[in-house]
A tleap script that builds the chain and sets N, CA, C and O, in Angstrom:
source leaprc.protein.ff14SB
mol = sequence {
  NMET ASP ASN ASP LEU ARG SER ALA GLY TYR
  GLN VAL ALA ASP THR SER TYR ASP ALA SER
  VAL ARG PHE GLN VAL ASN VAL PRO VAL GLU
  GLU PHE ARG THR TRP LEU ALA ALA THR THR
  ALA GLY ALA ALA GLU PRO SER GLU GLY PRO
  LEU ILE HIE ALA GLU LEU SER CLEU
}
set mol.1.N position { 103.405 111.876 96.436 }
set mol.1.CA position { 103.305 111.064 97.608 }
set mol.1.C position { 104.637 111.038 98.347 }
set mol.1.O position { 104.660 111.075 99.577 }
set mol.2.N position { 105.734 110.975 97.620 }
set mol.2.CA position { 107.056 110.966 98.249 }
set mol.2.C position { 107.223 112.191 99.138 }
set mol.2.O position { 107.656 112.070 100.284 }
set mol.3.N position { 106.884 113.367 98.621 }
set mol.3.CA position { 107.004 114.591 99.416 }
set mol.3.C position { 106.083 114.562 100.623 }
set mol.3.O position { 106.468 115.002 101.706 }
set mol.4.N position { 104.861 114.045 100.450 }
set mol.4.CA position { 103.926 113.950 101.572 }
set mol.4.C position { 104.480 113.049 102.667 }
set mol.4.O position { 104.402 113.383 103.849 }
set mol.5.N position { 105.040 111.909 102.276 }
set mol.5.CA position { 105.631 110.992 103.255 }
set mol.5.C position { 106.756 111.678 104.026 }
set mol.5.O position { 106.793 111.640 105.256 }
set mol.6.N position { 107.660 112.298 103.297 }
set mol.6.CA position { 108.815 112.938 103.937 }
set mol.6.C position { 108.389 114.125 104.803 }
set mol.6.O position { 108.924 114.321 105.895 }
set mol.7.N position { 107.430 114.914 104.321 }
set mol.7.CA position { 106.946 116.063 105.096 }
set mol.7.C position { 106.282 115.634 106.397 }
set mol.7.O position { 106.310 116.365 107.388 }
set mol.8.N position { 105.685 114.442 106.390 }
set mol.8.CA position { 105.030 113.922 107.596 }
set mol.8.C position { 106.031 113.263 108.540 }
set mol.8.O position { 105.657 112.786 109.611 }
set mol.9.N position { 107.308 113.237 108.141 }
set mol.9.CA position { 108.338 112.682 109.004 }
set mol.9.C position { 108.632 111.211 108.788 }
set mol.9.O position { 109.380 110.609 109.559 }
set mol.10.N position { 108.049 110.619 107.740 }
set mol.10.CA position { 108.321 109.214 107.439 }
set mol.10.C position { 109.560 109.114 106.558 }
set mol.10.O position { 109.728 109.899 105.624 }
set mol.11.N position { 110.418 108.159 106.852 }
set mol.11.CA position { 111.629 107.949 106.068 }
set mol.11.C position { 111.328 106.933 104.970 }
set mol.11.O position { 110.925 105.806 105.259 }
set mol.12.N position { 111.521 107.327 103.718 }
set mol.12.CA position { 111.298 106.433 102.584 }
set mol.12.C position { 112.556 105.595 102.392 }
set mol.12.O position { 113.621 106.134 102.092 }
set mol.13.N position { 112.437 104.276 102.564 }
set mol.13.CA position { 113.582 103.373 102.434 }
set mol.13.C position { 113.840 103.011 100.977 }
set mol.13.O position { 114.986 102.796 100.584 }
set mol.14.N position { 112.771 102.942 100.167 }
set mol.14.CA position { 112.921 102.546 98.766 }
set mol.14.C position { 111.685 102.972 97.996 }
set mol.14.O position { 110.591 103.042 98.557 }
set mol.15.N position { 111.854 103.257 96.712 }
set mol.15.CA position { 110.750 103.572 95.818 }
set mol.15.C position { 110.947 102.776 94.545 }
set mol.15.O position { 112.051 102.739 94.001 }
set mol.16.N position { 109.880 102.132 94.058 }
set mol.16.CA position { 109.976 101.395 92.794 }
set mol.16.C position { 108.804 101.779 91.903 }
set mol.16.O position { 107.711 102.092 92.375 }
set mol.17.N position { 109.062 101.744 90.611 }
set mol.17.CA position { 108.077 102.154 89.620 }
set mol.17.C position { 107.857 101.029 88.626 }
set mol.17.O position { 108.813 100.493 88.065 }
set mol.18.N position { 106.599 100.669 88.405 }
set mol.18.CA position { 106.194 99.775 87.317 }
set mol.18.C position { 104.798 100.244 86.924 }
set mol.18.O position { 104.621 101.432 86.652 }
set mol.19.N position { 103.816 99.379 86.883 }
set mol.19.CA position { 102.456 99.821 86.585 }
set mol.19.C position { 101.921 100.716 87.706 }
set mol.19.O position { 100.980 101.483 87.508 }
set mol.20.N position { 102.533 100.603 88.872 }
set mol.20.CA position { 102.186 101.452 90.007 }
set mol.20.C position { 103.480 101.956 90.642 }
set mol.20.O position { 104.578 101.565 90.245 }
set mol.21.N position { 103.333 102.811 91.612 }
set mol.21.CA position { 104.494 103.290 92.365 }
set mol.21.C position { 104.427 102.650 93.742 }
set mol.21.O position { 103.366 102.621 94.366 }
set mol.22.N position { 105.556 102.136 94.216 }
set mol.22.CA position { 105.612 101.524 95.544 }
set mol.22.C position { 106.672 102.234 96.377 }
set mol.22.O position { 107.803 102.448 95.940 }
set mol.23.N position { 106.263 102.592 97.593 }
set mol.23.CA position { 107.174 103.205 98.549 }
set mol.23.C position { 107.353 102.229 99.698 }
set mol.23.O position { 106.382 101.647 100.182 }
set mol.24.N position { 108.568 102.053 100.125 }
set mol.24.CA position { 108.836 101.225 101.294 }
set mol.24.C position { 109.228 102.156 102.429 }
set mol.24.O position { 110.212 102.889 102.330 }
set mol.25.N position { 108.453 102.125 103.510 }
set mol.25.CA position { 108.692 103.003 104.652 }
set mol.25.C position { 108.614 102.208 105.953 }
set mol.25.O position { 107.856 101.243 106.055 }
set mol.26.N position { 109.398 102.616 106.936 }
set mol.26.CA position { 109.361 102.010 108.268 }
set mol.26.C position { 108.443 102.865 109.131 }
set mol.26.O position { 108.710 104.048 109.346 }
set mol.27.N position { 107.359 102.266 109.626 }
set mol.27.CA position { 106.331 103.055 110.315 }
set mol.27.C position { 105.649 102.277 111.435 }
set mol.27.O position { 105.669 101.046 111.451 }
set mol.28.N position { 105.037 103.019 112.385 }
set mol.28.CA position { 104.081 102.394 113.297 }
set mol.28.C position { 102.816 102.124 112.455 }
set mol.28.O position { 102.211 103.067 111.945 }
set mol.29.N position { 102.422 100.885 112.308 }
set mol.29.CA position { 101.422 100.489 111.311 }
set mol.29.C position { 100.080 101.194 111.468 }
set mol.29.O position { 99.602 101.787 110.501 }
set mol.30.N position { 99.461 101.157 112.621 }
set mol.30.CA position { 98.119 101.749 112.755 }
set mol.30.C position { 98.143 103.260 112.549 }
set mol.30.O position { 97.249 103.815 111.911 }
set mol.31.N position { 99.158 103.921 113.084 }
set mol.31.CA position { 99.299 105.369 112.883 }
set mol.31.C position { 99.431 105.680 111.390 }
set mol.31.O position { 98.838 106.638 110.894 }
set mol.32.N position { 100.213 104.865 110.681 }
set mol.32.CA position { 100.423 105.097 109.259 }
set mol.32.C position { 99.151 104.854 108.457 }
set mol.32.O position { 98.850 105.618 107.541 }
set mol.33.N position { 98.400 103.808 108.784 }
set mol.33.CA position { 97.135 103.543 108.083 }
set mol.33.C position { 96.202 104.754 108.185 }
set mol.33.O position { 95.573 105.148 107.202 }
set mol.34.N position { 96.121 105.334 109.378 }
set mol.34.CA position { 95.270 106.509 109.590 }
set mol.34.C position { 95.768 107.686 108.760 }
set mol.34.O position { 94.977 108.358 108.098 }
set mol.35.N position { 97.076 107.938 108.792 }
set mol.35.CA position { 97.662 109.041 108.026 }
set mol.35.C position { 97.441 108.839 106.529 }
set mol.35.O position { 97.058 109.773 105.824 }
set mol.36.N position { 97.684 107.618 106.043 }
set mol.36.CA position { 97.556 107.335 104.618 }
set mol.36.C position { 96.123 107.531 104.135 }
set mol.36.O position { 95.903 108.119 103.076 }
set mol.37.N position { 95.157 107.052 104.892 }
set mol.37.CA position { 93.752 107.215 104.514 }
set mol.37.C position { 93.382 108.691 104.429 }
set mol.37.O position { 92.692 109.105 103.497 }
set mol.38.N position { 93.835 109.483 105.393 }
set mol.38.CA position { 93.534 110.914 105.387 }
set mol.38.C position { 94.243 111.636 104.249 }
set mol.38.O position { 93.654 112.507 103.609 }
set mol.39.N position { 95.487 111.291 103.992 }
set mol.39.CA position { 96.294 111.973 102.981 }
set mol.39.C position { 95.841 111.667 101.562 }
set mol.39.O position { 95.905 112.534 100.691 }
set mol.40.N position { 95.384 110.442 101.319 }
set mol.40.CA position { 95.011 110.040 99.954 }
set mol.40.C position { 93.510 109.932 99.761 }
set mol.40.O position { 93.054 109.433 98.732 }
set mol.41.N position { 92.734 110.392 100.731 }
set mol.41.CA position { 91.271 110.272 100.686 }
set mol.41.C position { 90.854 108.831 100.403 }
set mol.41.O position { 89.883 108.583 99.689 }
set mol.42.N position { 91.597 107.891 100.968 }
set mol.42.CA position { 91.273 106.477 100.820 }
set mol.42.C position { 91.695 105.853 99.507 }
set mol.42.O position { 91.349 104.701 99.244 }
set mol.43.N position { 92.438 106.579 98.665 }
set mol.43.CA position { 92.814 106.069 97.341 }
set mol.43.C position { 93.971 105.076 97.373 }
set mol.43.O position { 94.136 104.303 96.430 }
set mol.44.N position { 94.771 105.078 98.427 }
set mol.44.CA position { 95.914 104.163 98.519 }
set mol.44.C position { 95.613 103.077 99.541 }
set mol.44.O position { 95.007 103.337 100.580 }
set mol.45.N position { 96.042 101.865 99.236 }
set mol.45.CA position { 95.838 100.748 100.145 }
set mol.45.C position { 97.191 100.192 100.572 }
set mol.45.O position { 97.953 99.707 99.735 }
set mol.46.N position { 97.499 100.257 101.875 }
set mol.46.CA position { 98.780 99.712 102.329 }
set mol.46.C position { 98.729 98.193 102.416 }
set mol.46.O position { 97.674 97.610 102.666 }
set mol.47.N position { 99.853 97.575 102.211 }
set mol.47.CA position { 99.972 96.134 102.443 }
set mol.47.C position { 101.200 95.929 103.312 }
set mol.47.O position { 102.250 96.523 103.070 }
set mol.48.N position { 101.062 95.089 104.320 }
set mol.48.CA position { 102.165 94.886 105.250 }
set mol.48.C position { 103.195 93.945 104.668 }
set mol.48.O position { 102.865 92.897 104.113 }
set mol.49.N position { 104.453 94.338 104.806 }
set mol.49.CA position { 105.568 93.510 104.374 }
set mol.49.C position { 106.203 92.857 105.586 }
set mol.49.O position { 105.522 92.602 106.579 }
set mol.50.N position { 107.496 92.582 105.522 }
set mol.50.CA position { 108.195 92.001 106.669 }
set mol.50.C position { 107.997 92.858 107.922 }
set mol.50.O position { 107.692 94.047 107.823 }
set mol.51.N position { 108.161 92.283 109.038 }
set mol.51.CA position { 107.823 92.850 110.340 }
set mol.51.C position { 107.925 94.357 110.482 }
set mol.51.O position { 106.992 94.978 110.990 }
set mol.52.N position { 109.012 94.966 110.057 }
set mol.52.CA position { 109.171 96.397 110.304 }
set mol.52.C position { 108.919 97.255 109.074 }
set mol.52.O position { 109.198 98.454 109.095 }
set mol.53.N position { 108.406 96.674 108.016 }
set mol.53.CA position { 108.144 97.439 106.804 }
set mol.53.C position { 106.663 97.397 106.448 }
set mol.53.O position { 105.967 96.422 106.732 }
set mol.54.N position { 106.205 98.454 105.833 }
set mol.54.CA position { 104.872 98.462 105.236 }
set mol.54.C position { 105.054 98.924 103.809 }
set mol.54.O position { 105.797 99.874 103.560 }
set mol.55.N position { 104.407 98.290 102.882 }
set mol.55.CA position { 104.463 98.692 101.481 }
set mol.55.C position { 103.096 99.211 101.096 }
set mol.55.O position { 102.078 98.667 101.525 }
set mol.56.N position { 103.061 100.257 100.293 }
set mol.56.CA position { 101.786 100.740 99.810 }
set mol.56.C position { 101.866 100.936 98.323 }
set mol.56.O position { 102.906 101.308 97.779 }
set mol.57.N position { 100.768 100.685 97.680 }
set mol.57.CA position { 100.674 100.873 96.236 }
set mol.57.C position { 99.610 101.907 95.965 }
set mol.57.O position { 98.518 101.834 96.528 }
set mol.58.N position { 99.907 102.874 95.109 }
set mol.58.CA position { 98.931 103.890 94.716 }
set mol.58.C position { 98.397 103.565 93.361 }
set mol.58.O position { 97.557 104.296 92.837 }
savepdb mol mol.pdb
quit
């Protein structure tokens, strides 16, 4: 997923690992939701964080 994000031009601000992997990226929200759904075949669900961040868990 990290490579997919970077290849699509998204800058990964942070990555954390526990029971899941979380990437913190700065994105236009609706555009990113569309990209994420297409890239993961709907397997990842984004959750919005503070105003300019979106967090997603796979």
